N, CA, C, O and the ligand as a Tripos MOL2 file, in Angstrom:
@<TRIPOS>MOLECULE
protein
  273   271    69     0     0
PROTEIN
NO_CHARGES

@<TRIPOS>ATOM
      1 N           0.8390   -1.2430   -0.0130 N.3       1 MET1
      2 CA          0.0020    0.0180   -0.0180 C.3       1 MET1
      3 C           0.9050    1.2370   -0.0190 C.2       1 MET1
      4 O           1.5670    1.5360    0.9750 O.2       1 MET1
      5 N           0.9270    1.9200   -1.1160 N.am      2 GLY2
      6 CA          1.8730    3.0520   -1.1360 C.3       2 GLY2
      7 C           1.2080    4.2930   -1.7670 C.2       2 GLY2
      8 O           1.8710    5.0830   -2.4390 O.2       2 GLY2
      9 N          -0.0900    4.4490   -1.5450 N.am      3 THR3
     10 CA         -0.7190    5.6730   -2.0400 C.3       3 THR3
     11 C          -0.5110    6.8660   -1.0930 C.2       3 THR3
     12 O          -1.3770    7.2380   -0.3010 O.2       3 THR3
     13 N           0.6200    7.4040   -1.2180 N.am      4 THR4
     14 CA          0.8820    8.5230   -0.3230 C.3       4 THR4
     15 C           0.5890    9.8400   -1.0330 C.2       4 THR4
     16 O           1.2840   10.2260   -1.9730 O.2       4 THR4
     17 N          -0.3900   10.4780   -0.5920 N.am      5 GLN5
     18 CA         -0.7400   11.8300   -1.1660 C.3       5 GLN5
     19 C          -0.3740   12.8610   -0.1710 C.2       5 GLN5
     20 O          -1.0690   13.8670   -0.0320 O.2       5 GLN5
     21 N           0.7130   12.6430    0.5400 N.am      6 GLU6
     22 CA          1.0370   13.4880    1.6600 C.3       6 GLU6
     23 C           2.1350   14.5220    1.2080 C.2       6 GLU6
     24 O           2.9800   14.9140    2.0120 O.2       6 GLU6
     25 N           2.1040   14.9340   -0.0360 N.am      7 ASN7
     26 CA          3.0210   15.9200   -0.4760 C.3       7 ASN7
     27 C           2.6170   17.3790   -0.1560 C.2       7 ASN7
     28 O           3.2760   18.3290   -0.5780 O.2       7 ASN7
     29 N           1.5750   17.5130    0.5610 N.am      8 LEU8
     30 CA          1.1620   18.8420    0.9190 C.3       8 LEU8
     31 C           2.0680   19.3750    2.0160 C.2       8 LEU8
     32 O           2.5760   18.5950    2.8220 O.2       8 LEU8
     33 N           2.2750   20.6270    2.0640 N.am      9 PRO9
     34 CA          3.1170   21.2320    3.1170 C.3       9 PRO9
     35 C           2.4820   20.9110    4.4890 C.2       9 PRO9
     36 O           1.2620   20.7840    4.6010 O.2       9 PRO9
     37 N           3.3000   20.7860    5.4900 N.am     10 GLU10
     38 CA          2.7880   20.5370    6.8270 C.3      10 GLU10
     39 C           1.8450   21.6040    7.2420 C.2      10 GLU10
     40 O           2.1210   22.7900    7.0570 O.2      10 GLU10
     41 N           0.7140   21.2100    7.8110 N.am     11 ASN11
     42 CA         -0.2200   22.1320    8.3260 C.3      11 ASN11
     43 C          -0.7540   21.6440    9.6400 C.2      11 ASN11
     44 O          -1.6620   20.8160    9.7150 O.2      11 ASN11
     45 N          -0.1590   22.1850   10.6700 N.am     12 ASP12
     46 CA         -0.5810   21.7100   12.0150 C.3      12 ASP12
     47 C          -1.4930   22.7530   12.6890 C.2      12 ASP12
     48 O          -1.3040   23.1580   13.8360 O.2      12 ASP12
     49 N          -2.4900   23.1550   11.8920 N.am     13 GLY13
     50 CA         -3.5060   24.0420   12.4740 C.3      13 GLY13
     51 C          -3.1490   25.5080   12.3960 C.2      13 GLY13
     52 O          -3.9290   26.3570   12.8270 O.2      13 GLY13
     53 N          -2.0220   25.8130   11.8720 N.am     14 ASN14
     54 CA         -1.6160   27.2250   11.8110 C.3      14 ASN14
     55 C          -2.1600   27.8980   10.5210 C.2      14 ASN14
     56 O          -1.4390   28.6410    9.8560 O.2      14 ASN14
     57 N          -3.3710   27.6390   10.2010 N.am     15 VAL15
     58 CA         -3.9400   28.2820    9.0340 C.3      15 VAL15
     59 C          -3.9790   29.7860    9.2290 C.2      15 VAL15
     60 O          -4.5060   30.3090   10.2110 O.2      15 VAL15
     61 N          -3.4030   30.4460    8.2560 N.am     16 GLU16
     62 CA         -3.4010   31.9320    8.3910 C.3      16 GLU16
     63 C          -4.7060   32.5090    7.8740 C.2      16 GLU16
     64 O          -5.0110   32.4290    6.6840 O.2      16 GLU16
     65 N          -5.4500   33.0770    8.7630 N.am     17 LEU17
     66 CA         -6.7050   33.7080    8.3170 C.3      17 LEU17
     67 C          -6.4030   35.1860    7.9750 C.2      17 LEU17
     68 O          -5.5530   35.8130    8.6070 O.2      17 LEU17
     69 N          -7.0840   35.7050    7.0080 N.am     18 PRO18
     70 CA         -6.9120   37.1020    6.6860 C.3      18 PRO18
     71 C          -7.3380   37.9460    7.9490 C.2      18 PRO18
     72 O          -8.3300   37.6390    8.6100 O.2      18 PRO18
     73 N          -6.6190   38.9170    8.2170 N.am     19 ALA19
     74 CA         -6.8490   39.7670    9.3970 C.3      19 ALA19
     75 C          -8.2710   40.3350    9.2720 C.2      19 ALA19
     76 O          -8.5720   41.1860    8.4340 O.2      19 ALA19
     77 N          -9.1150   39.8100   10.1550 N.am     20 ALA20
     78 CA        -10.5070   40.2800   10.1300 C.3      20 ALA20
     79 C         -10.7320   41.3510   11.1660 C.2      20 ALA20
     80 O         -10.3770   41.1560   12.3290 O.2      20 ALA20
     81 N         -11.2890   42.4390   10.8010 N.am     21 PRO21
     82 CA        -11.6540   43.4350   11.8240 C.3      21 PRO21
     83 C         -12.7380   42.8630   12.7110 C.2      21 PRO21
     84 O         -13.2840   41.7900   12.4540 O.2      21 PRO21
     85 N         -13.0360   43.6100   13.7620 N.am     22 VAL22
     86 CA        -14.1370   43.1320   14.6280 C.3      22 VAL22
     87 C         -15.4370   43.0560   13.8780 C.2      22 VAL22
     88 O         -16.2070   44.0150   13.8130 O.2      22 VAL22
     89 N         -15.6580   41.9090   13.3220 N.am     23 MET23
     90 CA        -16.7970   41.7370   12.3990 C.3      23 MET23
     91 C         -18.0920   42.1150   13.0150 C.2      23 MET23
     92 O         -18.8660   42.8460   12.3960 O.2      23 MET23
     93 N         -18.3740   41.6660   14.1920 N.am     24 GLY24
     94 CA        -19.6950   41.8160   14.8010 C.3      24 GLY24
     95 C         -20.2130   43.2440   14.7430 C.2      24 GLY24
     96 O         -21.2410   43.5060   14.1180 O.2      24 GLY24
     97 N         -19.5200   44.1580   15.3810 N.am     25 ALA25
     98 CA        -20.0320   45.5510   15.4760 C.3      25 ALA25
     99 C         -20.0380   46.1620   14.1150 C.2      25 ALA25
    100 O         -21.0140   46.8140   13.7420 O.2      25 ALA25
    101 N         -18.9580   45.9770   13.3310 N.am     26 VAL26
    102 CA        -18.8890   46.6280   12.0390 C.3      26 VAL26
    103 C         -20.1070   46.1630   11.1920 C.2      26 VAL26
    104 O         -20.8320   46.9820   10.6260 O.2      26 VAL26
    105 N         -20.3000   44.8850   11.1260 N.am     27 LEU27
    106 CA        -21.3690   44.3620   10.2660 C.3      27 LEU27
    107 C         -22.7140   44.8210   10.7420 C.2      27 LEU27
    108 O         -23.5760   45.1960    9.9460 O.2      27 LEU27
    109 N         -22.9020   44.7920   12.0850 N.am     28 ALA28
    110 CA        -24.1880   45.2500   12.6200 C.3      28 ALA28
    111 C         -24.4710   46.6590   12.1790 C.2      28 ALA28
    112 O         -25.5880   46.9780   11.7710 O.2      28 ALA28
    113 N         -23.4680   47.5060   12.2580 N.am     29 ARG29
    114 CA        -23.6710   48.8890   11.8600 C.3      29 ARG29
    115 C         -23.9520   49.0280   10.3660 C.2      29 ARG29
    116 O         -24.8420   49.7660    9.9420 O.2      29 ARG29
    117 N         -23.1700   48.3020    9.5950 N.am     30 GLN30
    118 CA        -23.3170   48.4240    8.1340 C.3      30 GLN30
    119 C         -24.5440   47.7420    7.6190 C.2      30 GLN30
    120 O         -24.9590   47.9810    6.4840 O.2      30 GLN30
    121 N         -25.1340   46.9020    8.4210 N.am     31 ALA31
    122 CA        -26.3450   46.2030    8.0160 C.3      31 ALA31
    123 C         -27.5730   47.1560    8.2090 C.2      31 ALA31
    124 O         -28.6640   46.9110    7.6940 O.2      31 ALA31
    125 N         -27.3430   48.1860    8.9320 N.am     32 LEU32
    126 CA        -28.4490   49.1020    9.1590 C.3      32 LEU32
    127 C         -28.8880   49.8170    7.8730 C.2      32 LEU32
    128 O         -28.0420   50.2720    7.1030 O.2      32 LEU32
    129 N         -30.1510   49.9140    7.6440 N.am     33 PRO33
    130 CA        -30.5430   50.6270    6.4440 C.3      33 PRO33
    131 C         -30.4860   52.1420    6.7230 C.2      33 PRO33
    132 O         -30.8180   52.5950    7.8180 O.2      33 PRO33
    133 N         -30.0580   52.9120    5.7050 N.am     34 PRO34
    134 CA        -30.1050   54.3680    5.9010 C.3      34 PRO34
    135 C         -31.5520   54.7160    6.1170 C.2      34 PRO34
    136 O         -32.4390   54.2010    5.4360 O.2      34 PRO34
    137 N         -31.7850   55.5870    7.0640 N.am     35 LYS35
    138 CA        -33.2060   55.9160    7.3430 C.3      35 LYS35
    139 C         -33.4870   57.3980    7.2100 C.2      35 LYS35
    140 O         -34.5510   57.8820    7.5960 O.2      35 LYS35
    141 N         -32.5250   58.1070    6.6620 N.am     36 GLY36
    142 CA        -32.7390   59.5480    6.4810 C.3      36 GLY36
    143 C         -32.3560   60.4170    7.6380 C.2      36 GLY36
    144 O         -32.4350   61.6440    7.5830 O.2      36 GLY36
    145 N         -31.9410   59.7570    8.6880 N.am     37 SER37
    146 CA        -31.4240   60.5300    9.8150 C.3      37 SER37
    147 C         -30.3480   59.6880   10.5240 C.2      37 SER37
    148 O         -30.2470   58.4830   10.2930 O.2      37 SER37
    149 N         -29.5600   60.3230   11.3740 N.am     38 CYS38
    150 CA        -28.5280   59.6400   12.0770 C.3      38 CYS38
    151 C         -29.1070   58.6300   13.0380 C.2      38 CYS38
    152 O         -29.9860   58.9500   13.8380 O.2      38 CYS38
    153 N         -28.6260   57.4400   12.9600 N.am     39 TRP39
    154 CA        -29.0850   56.3870   13.8300 C.3      39 TRP39
    155 C         -28.7740   56.6910   15.3270 C.2      39 TRP39
    156 O         -29.4170   56.1750   16.2420 O.2      39 TRP39
    157 N         -27.7680   57.5410   15.5120 N.am     40 TYR40
    158 CA        -27.3860   57.7850   16.9080 C.3      40 TYR40
    159 C         -27.9790   59.0270   17.4590 C.2      40 TYR40
    160 O         -28.4390   59.0140   18.6000 O.2      40 TYR40
    161 N         -28.0030   60.1360   16.7060 N.am     41 CYS41
    162 CA        -28.5160   61.4090   17.2900 C.3      41 CYS41
    163 C         -29.7330   61.9350   16.5280 C.2      41 CYS41
    164 O         -30.2500   63.0140   16.8160 O.2      41 CYS41
    165 N         -30.1780   61.1380   15.5420 N.am     42 GLU42
    166 CA        -31.4140   61.4570   14.8220 C.3      42 GLU42
    167 C         -31.3040   62.7230   14.0500 C.2      42 GLU42
    168 O         -32.3260   63.2740   13.6390 O.2      42 GLU42
    169 N         -30.1200   63.2160   13.8290 N.am     43 LYS43
    170 CA        -29.9940   64.4230   12.9850 C.3      43 LYS43
    171 C         -30.3880   64.0510   11.5750 C.2      43 LYS43
    172 O         -30.0180   62.9760   11.1040 O.2      43 LYS43
    173 N         -31.1150   64.8880   10.8940 N.am     44 PRO44
    174 CA        -31.5540   64.5820    9.5240 C.3      44 PRO44
    175 C         -30.3160   64.4820    8.5920 C.2      44 PRO44
    176 O         -29.4060   65.3070    8.6630 O.2      44 PRO44
    177 N         -30.3090   63.4740    7.7380 N.am     45 LEU45
    178 CA        -29.2790   63.2140    6.8030 C.3      45 LEU45
    179 C         -29.8100   62.9830    5.4350 C.2      45 LEU45
    180 O         -31.0260   62.8950    5.2600 O.2      45 LEU45
    181 N         -28.9410   62.8780    4.4330 N.am     46 ASP46
    182 CA        -29.3750   62.4580    3.1490 C.3      46 ASP46
    183 C         -29.7370   60.9610    3.2350 C.2      46 ASP46
    184 O         -29.5170   60.3360    4.2720 O.2      46 ASP46
    185 N         -30.2760   60.3990    2.1810 N.am     47 SER47
    186 CA        -30.9150   59.1160    2.2830 C.3      47 SER47
    187 C         -29.9300   57.9440    2.1570 C.2      47 SER47
    188 O         -30.3400   56.7840    2.1970 O.2      47 SER47
    189 N         -28.6810   58.2340    2.0100 N.am     48 VAL48
    190 CA        -27.7260   57.1110    1.8630 C.3      48 VAL48
    191 C         -26.8100   56.9740    3.0840 C.2      48 VAL48
    192 O         -26.0560   56.0070    3.1960 O.2      48 VAL48
    193 N         -26.8790   57.9250    3.9750 N.am     49 ARG49
    194 CA        -25.9460   57.8750    5.1480 C.3      49 ARG49
    195 C         -26.6920   57.3800    6.3680 C.2      49 ARG49
    196 O         -27.8970   57.5930    6.5070 O.2      49 ARG49
    197 N         -25.9410   56.6960    7.2790 N.am     50 ARG50
    198 CA        -26.5930   56.1750    8.4820 C.3      50 ARG50
    199 C         -26.2480   57.0600    9.6610 C.2      50 ARG50
    200 O         -26.9880   57.1510   10.6400 O.2      50 ARG50
    201 N         -25.0880   57.7160    9.5360 N.am     51 PHE51
    202 CA        -24.6010   58.5120   10.6710 C.3      51 PHE51
    203 C         -24.0710   59.8370   10.1520 C.2      51 PHE51
    204 O         -23.5030   59.9230    9.0640 O.2      51 PHE51
    205 N         -24.2790   60.8860   10.9780 N.am     52 CYS52
    206 CA        -23.8640   62.2040   10.5300 C.3      52 CYS52
    207 C         -22.3550   62.3730   10.5420 C.2      52 CYS52
    208 O         -21.8210   63.2700    9.8890 O.2      52 CYS52
    209 N         -21.6420   61.4850   11.3090 N.am     53 GLY53
    210 CA        -20.2270   61.5940   11.3320 C.3      53 GLY53
    211 C         -19.6300   60.3650   12.0190 C.2      53 GLY53
    212 O         -20.3380   59.4710   12.4830 O.2      53 GLY53
    213 N         -18.2890   60.3630   12.0640 N.am     54 LYS54
    214 CA        -17.6050   59.2430   12.6480 C.3      54 LYS54
    215 C         -17.8680   59.1250   14.0970 C.2      54 LYS54
    216 O         -17.9150   58.0130   14.6230 O.2      54 LYS54
    217 N         -18.0450   60.2300   14.7780 N.am     55 ASP55
    218 CA        -18.2960   60.2650   16.2000 C.3      55 ASP55
    219 C         -19.5230   59.4680   16.5250 C.2      55 ASP55
    220 O         -19.5430   58.6480   17.4430 O.2      55 ASP55
    221 N         -20.5860   59.7380   15.7200 N.am     56 CYS56
    222 CA        -21.8290   59.0710   16.0280 C.3      56 CYS56
    223 C         -21.7480   57.5840   15.6810 C.2      56 CYS56
    224 O         -22.3050   56.7320   16.3740 O.2      56 CYS56
    225 N         -21.0530   57.3050   14.6100 N.am     57 ALA57
    226 CA        -20.8570   55.8600   14.2730 C.3      57 ALA57
    227 C         -20.1020   55.1340   15.3840 C.2      57 ALA57
    228 O         -20.4430   54.0200   15.7810 O.2      57 ALA57
    229 N         -19.0810   55.8010   15.8560 N.am     58 ASP58
    230 CA        -18.2540   55.1400   16.9100 C.3      58 ASP58
    231 C         -19.1140   55.0300   18.1800 C.2      58 ASP58
    232 O         -19.1240   53.9770   18.8170 O.2      58 ASP58
    233 N         -19.8130   56.0660   18.5490 N.am     59 SER59
    234 CA        -20.7070   55.9670   19.7080 C.3      59 SER59
    235 C         -21.6730   54.8630   19.5770 C.2      59 SER59
    236 O         -21.8810   54.0790   20.5040 O.2      59 SER59
    237 N         -22.2740   54.7910   18.4190 N.am     60 PHE60
    238 CA        -23.2600   53.7540   18.1950 C.3      60 PHE60
    239 C         -22.6260   52.3980   18.4070 C.2      60 PHE60
    240 O         -23.2030   51.5340   19.0680 O.2      60 PHE60
    241 N         -21.4070   52.1980   17.8340 N.am     61 ASP61
    242 CA        -20.7170   50.9440   18.0080 C.3      61 ASP61
    243 C         -20.5130   50.6060   19.4570 C.2      61 ASP61
    244 O         -20.7160   49.4670   19.8790 O.2      61 ASP61
    245 N         -20.0960   51.6300   20.2420 N.am     62 GLU62
    246 CA        -19.8040   51.4140   21.6480 C.3      62 GLU62
    247 C         -21.1020   50.9470   22.3040 C.2      62 GLU62
    248 O         -21.0900   49.9470   23.0220 O.2      62 GLU62
    249 N         -22.1730   51.6100   22.0900 N.am     63 GLU63
    250 CA        -23.3910   51.1770   22.6830 C.3      63 GLU63
    251 C         -23.7930   49.8190   22.2910 C.2      63 GLU63
    252 O         -24.2750   49.0390   23.1110 O.2      63 GLU63
    253 N         -23.6070   49.5190   21.0610 N.am     64 ALA64
    254 CA        -23.9290   48.1540   20.5850 C.3      64 ALA64
    255 C         -23.1330   47.0890   21.3400 C.2      64 ALA64
    256 O         -23.6250   46.0010   21.6410 O.2      64 ALA64
    257 N         -21.8610   47.4550   21.6380 N.am     65 GLU65
    258 CA        -21.0810   46.4820   22.3870 C.3      65 GLU65
    259 C         -21.5730   46.3280   23.7770 C.2      65 GLU65
    260 O         -21.6330   45.2100   24.2880 O.2      65 GLU65
    261 N         -21.9370   47.4320   24.4270 N.am     66 TYR66
    262 CA        -22.3510   47.2910   25.8000 C.3      66 TYR66
    263 C         -23.7050   46.5770   25.9780 C.2      66 TYR66
    264 O         -23.9860   45.9420   26.9940 O.2      66 TYR66
    265 N         -24.5050   46.7210   24.9400 N.am     67 THR67
    266 CA        -25.8780   46.0960   25.0020 C.3      67 THR67
    267 C         -25.8450   44.7150   24.4710 C.2      67 THR67
    268 O         -26.8960   44.0900   24.3320 O.2      67 THR67
    269 N         -24.6990   44.2070   24.1680 N.am     68 ARG68
    270 CA        -24.6060   42.8640   23.5880 C.3      68 ARG68
    271 C         -25.1570   41.7890   24.5560 C.2      68 ARG68
    272 O         -25.1550   40.6020   24.2270 O.2      68 ARG68
    273 ZN        -25.3070   61.8600   14.5950 Zn       69 ZN69
@<TRIPOS>BOND
     1     1     2 1
     2     2     3 1
     3     3     4 2
     4     3     5 am
     5     5     6 1
     6     6     7 1
     7     7     8 2
     8     7     9 am
     9     9    10 1
    10    10    11 1
    11    11    12 2
    12    11    13 am
    13    13    14 1
    14    14    15 1
    15    15    16 2
    16    15    17 am
    17    17    18 1
    18    18    19 1
    19    19    20 2
    20    19    21 am
    21    21    22 1
    22    22    23 1
    23    23    24 2
    24    23    25 am
    25    25    26 1
    26    26    27 1
    27    27    28 2
    28    27    29 am
    29    29    30 1
    30    30    31 1
    31    31    32 2
    32    31    33 am
    33    33    34 1
    34    34    35 1
    35    35    36 2
    36    35    37 am
    37    37    38 1
    38    38    39 1
    39    39    40 2
    40    39    41 am
    41    41    42 1
    42    42    43 1
    43    43    44 2
    44    43    45 am
    45    45    46 1
    46    46    47 1
    47    47    48 2
    48    47    49 am
    49    49    50 1
    50    50    51 1
    51    51    52 2
    52    51    53 am
    53    53    54 1
    54    54    55 1
    55    55    56 2
    56    55    57 am
    57    57    58 1
    58    58    59 1
    59    59    60 2
    60    59    61 am
    61    61    62 1
    62    62    63 1
    63    63    64 2
    64    63    65 am
    65    65    66 1
    66    66    67 1
    67    67    68 2
    68    67    69 am
    69    69    70 1
    70    70    71 1
    71    71    72 2
    72    71    73 am
    73    73    74 1
    74    74    75 1
    75    75    76 2
    76    75    77 am
    77    77    78 1
    78    78    79 1
    79    79    80 2
    80    79    81 am
    81    81    82 1
    82    82    83 1
    83    83    84 2
    84    83    85 am
    85    85    86 1
    86    86    87 1
    87    87    88 2
    88    87    89 am
    89    89    90 1
    90    90    91 1
    91    91    92 2
    92    91    93 am
    93    93    94 1
    94    94    95 1
    95    95    96 2
    96    95    97 am
    97    97    98 1
    98    98    99 1
    99    99   100 2
   100    99   101 am
   101   101   102 1
   102   102   103 1
   103   103   104 2
   104   103   105 am
   105   105   106 1
   106   106   107 1
   107   107   108 2
   108   107   109 am
   109   109   110 1
   110   110   111 1
   111   111   112 2
   112   111   113 am
   113   113   114 1
   114   114   115 1
   115   115   116 2
   116   115   117 am
   117   117   118 1
   118   118   119 1
   119   119   120 2
   120   119   121 am
   121   121   122 1
   122   122   123 1
   123   123   124 2
   124   123   125 am
   125   125   126 1
   126   126   127 1
   127   127   128 2
   128   127   129 am
   129   129   130 1
   130   130   131 1
   131   131   132 2
   132   131   133 am
   133   133   134 1
   134   134   135 1
   135   135   136 2
   136   135   137 am
   137   137   138 1
   138   138   139 1
   139   139   140 2
   140   139   141 am
   141   141   142 1
   142   142   143 1
   143   143   144 2
   144   143   145 am
   145   145   146 1
   146   146   147 1
   147   147   148 2
   148   147   149 am
   149   149   150 1
   150   150   151 1
   151   151   152 2
   152   151   153 am
   153   153   154 1
   154   154   155 1
   155   155   156 2
   156   155   157 am
   157   157   158 1
   158   158   159 1
   159   159   160 2
   160   159   161 am
   161   161   162 1
   162   162   163 1
   163   163   164 2
   164   163   165 am
   165   165   166 1
   166   166   167 1
   167   167   168 2
   168   167   169 am
   169   169   170 1
   170   170   171 1
   171   171   172 2
   172   171   173 am
   173   173   174 1
   174   174   175 1
   175   175   176 2
   176   175   177 am
   177   177   178 1
   178   178   179 1
   179   179   180 2
   180   179   181 am
   181   181   182 1
   182   182   183 1
   183   183   184 2
   184   183   185 am
   185   185   186 1
   186   186   187 1
   187   187   188 2
   188   187   189 am
   189   189   190 1
   190   190   191 1
   191   191   192 2
   192   191   193 am
   193   193   194 1
   194   194   195 1
   195   195   196 2
   196   195   197 am
   197   197   198 1
   198   198   199 1
   199   199   200 2
   200   199   201 am
   201   201   202 1
   202   202   203 1
   203   203   204 2
   204   203   205 am
   205   205   206 1
   206   206   207 1
   207   207   208 2
   208   207   209 am
   209   209   210 1
   210   210   211 1
   211   211   212 2
   212   211   213 am
   213   213   214 1
   214   214   215 1
   215   215   216 2
   216   215   217 am
   217   217   218 1
   218   218   219 1
   219   219   220 2
   220   219   221 am
   221   221   222 1
   222   222   223 1
   223   223   224 2
   224   223   225 am
   225   225   226 1
   226   226   227 1
   227   227   228 2
   228   227   229 am
   229   229   230 1
   230   230   231 1
   231   231   232 2
   232   231   233 am
   233   233   234 1
   234   234   235 1
   235   235   236 2
   236   235   237 am
   237   237   238 1
   238   238   239 1
   239   239   240 2
   240   239   241 am
   241   241   242 1
   242   242   243 1
   243   243   244 2
   244   243   245 am
   245   245   246 1
   246   246   247 1
   247   247   248 2
   248   247   249 am
   249   249   250 1
   250   250   251 1
   251   251   252 2
   252   251   253 am
   253   253   254 1
   254   254   255 1
   255   255   256 2
   256   255   257 am
   257   257   258 1
   258   258   259 1
   259   259   260 2
   260   259   261 am
   261   261   262 1
   262   262   263 1
   263   263   264 2
   264   263   265 am
   265   265   266 1
   266   266   267 1
   267   267   268 2
   268   267   269 am
   269   269   270 1
   270   270   271 1
   271   271   272 2
@<TRIPOS>SUBSTRUCTURE
     1 MET1         2 RESIDUE 1 A MET
     2 GLY2         6 RESIDUE 1 A GLY
     3 THR3        10 RESIDUE 1 A THR
     4 THR4        14 RESIDUE 1 A THR
     5 GLN5        18 RESIDUE 1 A GLN
     6 GLU6        22 RESIDUE 1 A GLU
     7 ASN7        26 RESIDUE 1 A ASN
     8 LEU8        30 RESIDUE 1 A LEU
     9 PRO9        34 RESIDUE 1 A PRO
    10 GLU10       38 RESIDUE 1 A GLU
    11 ASN11       42 RESIDUE 1 A ASN
    12 ASP12       46 RESIDUE 1 A ASP
    13 GLY13       50 RESIDUE 1 A GLY
    14 ASN14       54 RESIDUE 1 A ASN
    15 VAL15       58 RESIDUE 1 A VAL
    16 GLU16       62 RESIDUE 1 A GLU
    17 LEU17       66 RESIDUE 1 A LEU
    18 PRO18       70 RESIDUE 1 A PRO
    19 ALA19       74 RESIDUE 1 A ALA
    20 ALA20       78 RESIDUE 1 A ALA
    21 PRO21       82 RESIDUE 1 A PRO
    22 VAL22       86 RESIDUE 1 A VAL
    23 MET23       90 RESIDUE 1 A MET
    24 GLY24       94 RESIDUE 1 A GLY
    25 ALA25       98 RESIDUE 1 A ALA
    26 VAL26      102 RESIDUE 1 A VAL
    27 LEU27      106 RESIDUE 1 A LEU
    28 ALA28      110 RESIDUE 1 A ALA
    29 ARG29      114 RESIDUE 1 A ARG
    30 GLN30      118 RESIDUE 1 A GLN
    31 ALA31      122 RESIDUE 1 A ALA
    32 LEU32      126 RESIDUE 1 A LEU
    33 PRO33      130 RESIDUE 1 A PRO
    34 PRO34      134 RESIDUE 1 A PRO
    35 LYS35      138 RESIDUE 1 A LYS
    36 GLY36      142 RESIDUE 1 A GLY
    37 SER37      146 RESIDUE 1 A SER
    38 CYS38      150 RESIDUE 1 A CYS
    39 TRP39      154 RESIDUE 1 A TRP
    40 TYR40      158 RESIDUE 1 A TYR
    41 CYS41      162 RESIDUE 1 A CYS
    42 GLU42      166 RESIDUE 1 A GLU
    43 LYS43      170 RESIDUE 1 A LYS
    44 PRO44      174 RESIDUE 1 A PRO
    45 LEU45      178 RESIDUE 1 A LEU
    46 ASP46      182 RESIDUE 1 A ASP
    47 SER47      186 RESIDUE 1 A SER
    48 VAL48      190 RESIDUE 1 A VAL
    49 ARG49      194 RESIDUE 1 A ARG
    50 ARG50      198 RESIDUE 1 A ARG
    51 PHE51      202 RESIDUE 1 A PHE
    52 CYS52      206 RESIDUE 1 A CYS
    53 GLY53      210 RESIDUE 1 A GLY
    54 LYS54      214 RESIDUE 1 A LYS
    55 ASP55      218 RESIDUE 1 A ASP
    56 CYS56      222 RESIDUE 1 A CYS
    57 ALA57      226 RESIDUE 1 A ALA
    58 ASP58      230 RESIDUE 1 A ASP
    59 SER59      234 RESIDUE 1 A SER
    60 PHE60      238 RESIDUE 1 A PHE
    61 ASP61      242 RESIDUE 1 A ASP
    62 GLU62      246 RESIDUE 1 A GLU
    63 GLU63      250 RESIDUE 1 A GLU
    64 ALA64      254 RESIDUE 1 A ALA
    65 GLU65      258 RESIDUE 1 A GLU
    66 TYR66      262 RESIDUE 1 A TYR
    67 THR67      266 RESIDUE 1 A THR
    68 ARG68      270 RESIDUE 1 A ARG
    69 ZN69       273 GROUP 0 **** ****
C-alpha cells in the first residue's frame, strides 16, 4: 500500500486567516438601512448615510457593544 498523497506542506493548524476586523460591530452597523437621519443622534441626513459623522458611528458601535 503506497498511495501517499502527503506531499502537501505541513499544516498543524496554523492556518493563516486574513486579518479580520471586529466583524460583529462593524457588520451590525453596516447592516443598518439608511433611514434619512442619524441612527445615533437622529440628525436629519441624506438618504444614503446612516450617521452624521464618525463620532456618532463610533458611539453607536460602543453602545452596541455594551448592550450585547
Ligand atoms: Zn449623529
